[in-house]
C-alpha positions, 0 to 999 in steps of 0.5 A: 344302560350299562354302568361300571366302576373303575378303581372304585372311584369313578362312575362310568355311564353308558348312554347316547351322549352324542344325542343328548348333547345335540338335543340340548344344544338345539333346545330352545326351552328346557324344563327340570321337574322334581318331586312333591315335598322336595328335599335337599337332594331334589333342590340341589340337583335341580338347581345345579342342572339349572345353573349349568344349562343357564351357562349356554343361555338356554331358557330353563324352568325348574318346576316343583309340585309344592313349596320347599322348606324354608331352610333350603330357600338360600340355595342359589336360584331357589327364587326361580323355582316355579311351584305348581300348586301356586300356578298350575297353568304356568307350569303346564306352559313350561312343560308344553314349550319344552324341547327337553324335560329332565326328571330328577330324584323321583321314581314314580309318576305319582310324585308329579301327579299334578302335571303327569298328563301334561308330561305324558303328552309332551313330545320333548326328549325326556331324561330321567336321572334318579337313584331310587329303585323300580322306576316307572317313569316314561323316558327316552334316556333313563339313568337309574342307579340305586347304589349311588348316594344321591341323585345330585351325585349321579347327576354330577357323573352324568354331567361329567360324561357329557363333558359339561363340568368345564362350566362348573363354578362355586354356585353350581358346586354348592348346589351339588354339595347340598344334594349329596350332603343332605341325602347322606345325612352329612355322609352318615349313610349311603356314602361308603363308596370312594366315588362319592368322596371323589365328587366331594373333593372336586366340589371342594376344589371349586371354593365352596364353603362346606361349613357355611352350607352345613350351618345354613342347612342344619343350624337354621331352623325356626324356634317353633320347629325346635319346640316341636322337636323337643315335644316329640322327643319328650312326649311322643317318642315310643320305644319297643326294646324287644324289637329294637324299634322306636317311633314318633307319631304326631297328629294334626292338632299337634302340628298346628299347635307348633305352627308347622311349616313345610320341612319342620319335621325333616330329620325327626325320624333319625333321632330314635336311631340314636337310642342304643340298640334301635335298628328300626325307626319310624315317624308318623305324621298326620296331615290332610286326612293322610298319615305320612310315614317315614322309615329308617333302619340300620344294617340289613333291615329293608325298610323299603320292603316293609313299607311297600308291603304294608304302607303303600310305599318304597324307597331305599333299603335303609330310608323309605317312605309310605302312607296310610289312609287310616286314622293316626291311631288305627295306623299305629295299631296296624304298625304294632301288629305287623311289626310282630311279623318281623321279630326274627329280623329285628330282635337279633 
Protein backbone atom coordinates (compact mmCIF):
# COMPACT_ATOMS: atom_id res chain seq x y z
CA UNK A 1 0.00 0.00 0.00
CA UNK A 2 1.28 3.44 -0.91
CA UNK A 3 0.79 6.50 1.27
CA UNK A 4 1.73 10.12 1.11
CA UNK A 5 1.07 13.41 2.85
CA UNK A 6 -0.35 16.37 0.99
CA UNK A 7 0.77 19.72 2.39
CA UNK A 8 1.61 17.86 5.62
CA UNK A 9 -2.00 18.01 6.76
CA UNK A 10 -3.80 15.34 4.74
CA UNK A 11 -2.99 11.65 4.93
CA UNK A 12 -3.80 9.85 1.69
CA UNK A 13 -4.06 6.06 1.61
CA UNK A 14 -4.03 3.80 -1.44
CA UNK A 15 -5.91 0.51 -1.14
CA UNK A 16 -8.82 -1.14 -2.95
CA UNK A 17 -11.53 1.16 -1.66
CA UNK A 18 -14.20 -0.07 -4.07
CA UNK A 19 -13.72 -3.66 -2.93
CA UNK A 20 -13.87 -2.72 0.76
CA UNK A 21 -17.01 -0.63 0.27
CA UNK A 22 -18.69 -3.45 -1.64
CA UNK A 23 -17.78 -6.13 0.90
CA UNK A 24 -19.01 -3.98 3.78
CA UNK A 25 -22.20 -3.15 1.90
CA UNK A 26 -22.96 -6.84 1.38
CA UNK A 27 -21.81 -8.03 4.79
CA UNK A 28 -24.44 -9.44 7.11
CA UNK A 29 -22.17 -9.60 10.15
CA UNK A 30 -18.96 -7.75 11.04
CA UNK A 31 -16.58 -8.44 13.91
CA UNK A 32 -14.06 -5.94 15.29
CA UNK A 33 -11.14 -7.34 17.28
CA UNK A 34 -8.58 -5.52 19.37
CA UNK A 35 -5.85 -6.50 21.78
CA UNK A 36 -5.43 -7.90 25.27
CA UNK A 37 -5.22 -5.27 28.02
CA UNK A 38 -7.04 -2.73 25.84
CA UNK A 39 -6.15 0.93 26.18
CA UNK A 40 -7.92 4.10 25.09
CA UNK A 41 -6.78 3.76 21.49
CA UNK A 42 -8.04 0.19 21.23
CA UNK A 43 -11.41 1.01 22.79
CA UNK A 44 -11.80 4.37 21.06
CA UNK A 45 -11.03 3.12 17.57
CA UNK A 46 -13.10 -0.07 17.96
CA UNK A 47 -16.15 1.83 19.18
CA UNK A 48 -15.81 4.60 16.57
CA UNK A 49 -15.94 1.91 13.87
CA UNK A 50 -18.74 0.08 15.70
CA UNK A 51 -20.97 3.16 15.71
CA UNK A 52 -20.18 3.95 12.07
CA UNK A 53 -21.10 0.47 10.89
CA UNK A 54 -24.26 0.41 13.00
CA UNK A 55 -25.45 3.45 11.01
CA UNK A 56 -26.01 1.04 8.11
CA UNK A 57 -27.95 -1.42 10.26
CA UNK A 58 -25.16 -3.97 10.21
CA UNK A 59 -24.77 -6.63 12.85
CA UNK A 60 -21.52 -5.57 14.53
CA UNK A 61 -19.66 -7.18 17.42
CA UNK A 62 -16.61 -5.79 19.22
CA UNK A 63 -14.49 -8.55 20.77
CA UNK A 64 -11.62 -8.09 23.26
CA UNK A 65 -9.56 -10.76 25.06
CA UNK A 66 -10.04 -9.28 28.54
CA UNK A 67 -11.74 -6.44 30.39
CA UNK A 68 -10.93 -2.80 29.80
CA UNK A 69 -10.07 -0.38 32.66
CA UNK A 70 -13.00 1.10 34.56
CA UNK A 71 -12.07 4.66 33.56
CA UNK A 72 -12.87 3.77 29.93
CA UNK A 73 -16.24 2.28 30.73
CA UNK A 74 -18.14 5.52 30.05
CA UNK A 75 -17.22 5.57 26.34
CA UNK A 76 -20.44 5.22 24.28
CA UNK A 77 -20.95 1.58 23.32
CA UNK A 78 -18.52 0.11 25.86
CA UNK A 79 -21.37 -1.88 27.38
CA UNK A 80 -21.72 -3.76 24.07
CA UNK A 81 -18.13 -5.05 24.05
CA UNK A 82 -17.83 -8.83 24.28
CA UNK A 83 -15.01 -10.18 26.48
CA UNK A 84 -13.38 -13.44 25.40
CA UNK A 85 -12.27 -14.54 28.87
CA UNK A 86 -15.89 -14.20 30.02
CA UNK A 87 -17.39 -16.26 27.18
CA UNK A 88 -14.97 -17.65 24.57
CA UNK A 89 -17.61 -19.80 22.90
CA UNK A 90 -19.69 -16.74 22.05
CA UNK A 91 -16.61 -14.89 20.80
CA UNK A 92 -15.81 -17.79 18.46
CA UNK A 93 -19.39 -17.63 17.17
CA UNK A 94 -19.08 -13.91 16.41
CA UNK A 95 -15.87 -14.54 14.47
CA UNK A 96 -17.21 -17.58 12.63
CA UNK A 97 -20.36 -15.80 11.45
CA UNK A 98 -18.56 -12.62 10.36
CA UNK A 99 -18.28 -11.71 6.68
CA UNK A 100 -15.68 -9.05 7.55
CA UNK A 101 -13.12 -9.04 10.36
CA UNK A 102 -11.38 -5.85 11.45
CA UNK A 103 -8.11 -6.04 13.39
CA UNK A 104 -7.45 -2.76 15.20
CA UNK A 105 -4.42 -1.52 17.17
CA UNK A 106 -2.27 -4.64 17.38
CA UNK A 107 0.53 -5.98 15.23
CA UNK A 108 0.99 -9.57 16.32
CA UNK A 109 -1.21 -12.64 16.64
CA UNK A 110 -0.19 -13.11 20.27
CA UNK A 111 -2.34 -10.11 21.26
CA UNK A 112 -5.47 -12.14 20.35
CA UNK A 113 -4.02 -15.58 21.05
CA UNK A 114 -7.24 -16.85 22.65
CA UNK A 115 -9.07 -16.79 19.30
CA UNK A 116 -6.27 -16.79 16.73
CA UNK A 117 -7.07 -20.33 15.56
CA UNK A 118 -10.68 -19.32 14.93
CA UNK A 119 -9.53 -16.15 13.16
CA UNK A 120 -7.13 -18.03 10.89
CA UNK A 121 -9.84 -20.49 9.85
CA UNK A 122 -12.25 -17.71 8.97
CA UNK A 123 -12.98 -17.00 5.29
CA UNK A 124 -14.06 -13.44 6.07
CA UNK A 125 -12.44 -10.41 4.50
CA UNK A 126 -9.72 -9.40 6.98
CA UNK A 127 -8.85 -5.71 7.32
CA UNK A 128 -5.93 -4.72 9.54
CA UNK A 129 -5.57 -1.09 10.66
CA UNK A 130 -2.71 -0.34 13.05
CA UNK A 131 0.21 2.00 13.71
CA UNK A 132 2.61 -0.45 15.40
CA UNK A 133 5.70 -1.60 13.48
CA UNK A 134 6.47 -5.05 12.05
CA UNK A 135 2.95 -6.53 11.76
CA UNK A 136 2.60 -10.30 11.41
CA UNK A 137 -1.19 -10.47 11.11
CA UNK A 138 -2.56 -12.34 8.10
CA UNK A 139 -4.96 -9.99 6.35
CA UNK A 140 -6.44 -9.12 2.96
CA UNK A 141 -6.15 -5.36 3.45
CA UNK A 142 -3.35 -3.98 5.60
CA UNK A 143 -3.20 -0.30 6.53
CA UNK A 144 -0.14 0.01 8.75
CA UNK A 145 1.60 3.36 9.19
CA UNK A 146 3.87 3.86 12.19
CA UNK A 147 4.22 7.62 11.66
CA UNK A 148 0.57 8.21 12.52
CA UNK A 149 -0.22 9.21 16.12
CA UNK A 150 -2.66 6.41 16.88
CA UNK A 151 -4.81 3.71 15.38
CA UNK A 152 -7.80 5.98 15.96
CA UNK A 153 -6.27 8.65 13.73
CA UNK A 154 -5.34 6.09 11.07
CA UNK A 155 -8.89 4.73 11.19
CA UNK A 156 -10.21 8.27 10.72
CA UNK A 157 -8.17 8.74 7.53
CA UNK A 158 -9.23 5.29 6.33
CA UNK A 159 -12.90 6.14 6.84
CA UNK A 160 -12.37 9.45 5.07
CA UNK A 161 -10.93 7.62 2.05
CA UNK A 162 -13.95 5.32 2.08
CA UNK A 163 -16.29 8.32 2.21
CA UNK A 164 -17.78 7.07 5.48
CA UNK A 165 -17.37 10.22 7.56
CA UNK A 166 -20.60 11.70 6.23
CA UNK A 167 -22.08 9.57 9.00
CA UNK A 168 -20.00 11.29 11.69
CA UNK A 169 -21.84 12.41 14.81
CA UNK A 170 -20.89 13.47 18.33
CA UNK A 171 -20.71 9.89 19.64
CA UNK A 172 -18.42 8.71 16.84
CA UNK A 173 -16.26 11.82 17.12
CA UNK A 174 -15.95 11.27 20.88
CA UNK A 175 -14.66 7.73 20.32
CA UNK A 176 -12.08 8.92 17.78
CA UNK A 177 -10.96 11.68 20.14
CA UNK A 178 -10.49 9.29 23.07
CA UNK A 179 -8.22 7.09 20.96
CA UNK A 180 -6.03 9.93 19.72
CA UNK A 181 -5.86 11.79 23.03
CA UNK A 182 -4.90 8.76 25.12
CA UNK A 183 -2.32 7.37 22.70
CA UNK A 184 -0.53 10.72 22.50
CA UNK A 185 -0.62 11.40 26.23
CA UNK A 186 -2.86 14.43 25.70
CA UNK A 187 -0.84 15.35 22.60
CA UNK A 188 2.52 15.32 24.42
CA UNK A 189 4.12 12.68 22.15
CA UNK A 190 3.56 11.15 18.69
CA UNK A 191 1.58 14.27 17.84
CA UNK A 192 3.94 16.53 15.92
CA UNK A 193 2.27 16.15 12.51
CA UNK A 194 -0.19 18.82 11.45
CA UNK A 195 -2.42 16.07 10.11
CA UNK A 196 -3.20 14.94 13.67
CA UNK A 197 -4.56 18.35 14.57
CA UNK A 198 -6.52 18.54 11.33
CA UNK A 199 -8.37 15.48 12.58
CA UNK A 200 -8.80 16.97 16.06
CA UNK A 201 -10.23 20.15 14.52
CA UNK A 202 -12.78 18.10 12.57
CA UNK A 203 -13.74 16.14 15.68
CA UNK A 204 -14.26 19.35 17.66
CA UNK A 205 -16.55 20.55 14.88
CA UNK A 206 -18.84 17.65 15.78
CA UNK A 207 -19.63 19.15 19.18
CA UNK A 208 -17.55 16.84 21.33
CA UNK A 209 -16.87 18.03 24.87
CA UNK A 210 -13.09 17.71 24.99
CA UNK A 211 -12.82 19.03 28.55
CA UNK A 212 -15.36 16.50 29.81
CA UNK A 213 -13.56 13.70 27.94
CA UNK A 214 -10.27 14.69 29.58
CA UNK A 215 -11.91 14.74 33.00
CA UNK A 216 -13.48 11.30 32.55
CA UNK A 217 -10.18 9.77 31.41
CA UNK A 218 -7.64 11.47 33.66
CA UNK A 219 -9.64 12.60 36.70
CA UNK A 220 -11.73 9.51 37.21
CA UNK A 221 -9.46 7.14 39.13
CA UNK A 222 -10.27 5.09 42.20
CA UNK A 223 -9.03 5.99 45.67
CA UNK A 224 -6.95 2.79 45.75
CA UNK A 225 -5.30 3.68 42.45
CA UNK A 226 -4.23 7.05 43.83
CA UNK A 227 -2.82 5.41 46.95
CA UNK A 228 -0.92 2.92 44.79
CA UNK A 229 0.55 5.75 42.71
CA UNK A 230 1.64 7.61 45.86
CA UNK A 231 3.24 4.46 47.23
CA UNK A 232 5.10 3.79 43.97
CA UNK A 233 6.48 7.31 43.74
CA UNK A 234 7.51 7.40 47.40
CA UNK A 235 8.73 3.84 47.94
CA UNK A 236 9.36 2.12 44.61
CA UNK A 237 10.85 4.79 42.34
CA UNK A 238 14.57 4.30 41.65
CA UNK A 239 16.82 6.78 39.88
CA UNK A 240 20.08 6.03 38.03
CA UNK A 241 21.23 9.59 37.29
CA UNK A 242 24.49 8.61 35.55
CA UNK A 243 22.37 6.80 32.93
CA UNK A 244 19.50 9.30 32.88
CA UNK A 245 17.18 6.44 33.79
CA UNK A 246 14.48 5.88 36.40
CA UNK A 247 12.15 2.95 37.02
CA UNK A 248 9.34 1.69 39.21
CA UNK A 249 8.82 -1.94 40.20
CA UNK A 250 5.66 -3.37 41.76
CA UNK A 251 5.30 -6.93 43.01
CA UNK A 252 2.13 -9.01 43.18
CA UNK A 253 1.74 -8.58 46.94
CA UNK A 254 1.84 -4.79 46.58
CA UNK A 255 -0.81 -4.87 43.88
CA UNK A 256 -3.04 -6.99 46.11
CA UNK A 257 -2.43 -4.65 49.06
CA UNK A 258 -3.87 -1.75 47.06
CA UNK A 259 -6.77 -3.81 45.63
CA UNK A 260 -5.39 -3.58 42.08
CA UNK A 261 -7.91 -3.42 39.25
CA UNK A 262 -7.22 -3.59 35.50
CA UNK A 263 -5.86 -0.25 34.36
CA UNK A 264 -4.75 1.02 37.78
CA UNK A 265 -1.10 1.32 36.71
CA UNK A 266 -1.95 3.04 33.42
CA UNK A 267 0.36 6.02 32.97
CA UNK A 268 2.67 5.19 35.90
CA UNK A 269 5.59 4.70 33.51
CA UNK A 270 5.39 8.33 32.42
CA UNK A 271 5.99 9.85 35.85
CA UNK A 272 9.76 9.20 36.04
CA UNK A 273 10.21 11.14 32.78
CA UNK A 274 9.29 14.25 34.77
CA UNK A 275 12.59 13.98 36.68
CA UNK A 276 15.15 16.42 35.40
CA UNK A 277 17.54 14.70 33.00
CA UNK A 278 15.70 11.38 32.82
CA UNK A 279 15.43 10.08 29.26
CA UNK A 280 14.46 6.46 29.91
CA UNK A 281 11.66 5.24 32.18
CA UNK A 282 10.49 1.70 32.89
CA UNK A 283 7.64 0.18 34.88
CA UNK A 284 7.96 -3.43 36.04
CA UNK A 285 4.73 -5.06 37.22
CA UNK A 286 4.55 -8.62 38.58
CA UNK A 287 1.28 -10.34 37.68
CA UNK A 288 0.26 -13.94 37.05
CA UNK A 289 3.81 -15.33 37.30
CA UNK A 290 4.98 -12.87 34.66
CA UNK A 291 6.68 -9.51 34.84
CA UNK A 292 5.01 -7.02 32.52
CA UNK A 293 7.35 -4.26 31.37
CA UNK A 294 6.37 -0.83 30.05
CA UNK A 295 9.08 1.41 28.59
CA UNK A 296 9.10 5.10 27.65
CA UNK A 297 11.82 7.42 26.45
CA UNK A 298 12.55 10.95 25.34
CA UNK A 299 14.50 11.83 22.23
CA UNK A 300 16.15 9.21 20.05
CA UNK A 301 16.58 6.34 22.54
CA UNK A 302 14.66 3.48 20.89
CA UNK A 303 12.86 1.57 23.62
CA UNK A 304 11.24 -0.77 21.08
CA UNK A 305 14.68 -2.06 20.09
CA UNK A 306 15.77 -2.29 23.74
CA UNK A 307 12.65 -4.28 24.61
CA UNK A 308 12.88 -6.56 21.58
CA UNK A 309 16.52 -7.33 22.31
CA UNK A 310 16.18 -8.07 26.02
CA UNK A 311 12.53 -8.48 27.05
CA UNK A 312 10.56 -10.25 24.32
CA UNK A 313 8.76 -7.08 23.32
CA UNK A 314 8.46 -4.23 20.89
CA UNK A 315 6.39 -1.21 20.03
CA UNK A 316 7.22 2.37 19.08
CA UNK A 317 10.55 4.13 19.37
CA UNK A 318 9.50 6.08 22.47
CA UNK A 319 6.81 3.77 23.84
CA UNK A 320 7.10 0.00 24.03
CA UNK A 321 6.24 -3.04 26.08
CA UNK A 322 7.81 -6.35 26.98
CA UNK A 323 7.79 -9.16 29.50
CA UNK A 324 10.02 -11.44 31.54
CA UNK A 325 9.42 -14.95 32.83
CA UNK A 326 12.05 -14.46 35.51
CA UNK A 327 11.11 -13.37 39.01
CA UNK A 328 10.75 -9.65 39.56
CA UNK A 329 14.04 -9.47 41.48
CA UNK A 330 15.92 -11.41 38.78
CA UNK A 331 14.33 -9.27 36.07
CA UNK A 332 15.60 -6.13 37.80
CA UNK A 333 19.09 -7.64 38.06
CA UNK A 334 18.98 -8.38 34.33
CA UNK A 335 17.74 -4.87 33.58
CA UNK A 336 20.53 -3.20 35.55
CA UNK A 337 23.12 -5.34 33.77
CA UNK A 338 21.93 -4.76 30.22
CA UNK A 339 21.38 -1.08 30.93
CA UNK A 340 25.13 -0.63 31.26
CA UNK A 341 25.49 -1.60 27.60
CA UNK A 342 23.60 1.57 26.67
CA UNK A 343 25.67 4.00 28.70
CA UNK A 344 27.00 5.67 25.55
CA UNK A 345 23.43 6.39 24.37
CA UNK A 346 21.87 7.37 27.68
CA UNK A 347 24.60 9.34 29.38
CA UNK A 348 24.99 11.94 26.63
